C-alpha positions in Angstrom: -161.2 103.6 23.3 -161.4 105.7 27.0 -158.0 106.6 28.6 -156.1 104.7 31.3 -156.3 107.0 33.4 -160.8 107.9 33.7 -161.6 105.2 36.4 -158.3 106.8 38.6 -160.4 110.7 37.4 -163.7 108.5 38.5 -162.0 107.5 41.9 -160.7 111.0 43.1 -164.6 112.1 41.9 -166.1 109.5 44.3 -163.3 110.2 47.1 -163.9 114.0 46.7 -168.6 114.2 46.5 -167.4 111.6 49.7 -165.8 114.0 51.8 -168.1 117.2 50.5 -165.0 118.4 48.6 -166.2 121.2 45.2 -163.4 120.8 42.9 -162.4 124.2 44.3 -162.1 123.5 47.6 -160.0 119.9 46.6 -157.9 121.9 44.4 -156.3 124.9 46.7 -156.4 121.9 49.0 -154.0 120.2 47.2 -151.5 123.7 45.3 -153.6 122.5 41.3 -155.9 125.0 38.9 -159.6 123.1 39.2 -159.4 122.8 35.8 -156.4 120.5 36.6 -158.6 119.2 39.0 -161.5 118.8 36.2 -159.7 117.1 33.7 -158.0 114.8 36.1 -161.8 113.4 37.0 -163.2 113.4 33.8 -159.4 111.1 32.5 -157.7 113.8 30.5 -154.9 114.7 32.5 -151.9 112.2 33.4 -150.8 113.2 36.7 -146.9 112.7 38.8 -146.0 110.7 41.5 -146.5 113.6 43.5 -149.0 115.1 42.6 -151.3 111.6 42.5 -149.9 111.5 46.8 -150.5 115.4 47.4 -154.3 114.8 46.0 -153.9 110.8 48.3 -153.4 113.3 51.6 -155.7 115.9 51.4 -158.9 113.7 50.8 -157.3 110.8 53.1 -156.7 108.5 50.2 -153.6 106.1 50.7 -151.8 105.8 47.5 -151.2 101.6 46.4 -149.0 102.1 42.9 -149.0 98.9 40.1 -145.8 98.1 39.3 -146.4 95.2 37.9 -148.1 94.2 34.8 -151.5 92.2 34.9 -151.9 88.9 32.7 -153.3 88.6 29.3 -156.3 86.7 28.6 
């Protein structure tokens, strides 16, 4: 089963690459470790809201948090 954070990691990677940033540059700008960024992009880390906020700020993205359940089909 894929991690529920995999989609978020893929989005972070896409935003980072679109801005021409390396994982190291993102890590330094967001005051995180390179290993953390690698694991986040792989879907192996569950980021806190403050961490997501920092990443969104560095990447120039809006942070939208969904707090409602999805309907089951």
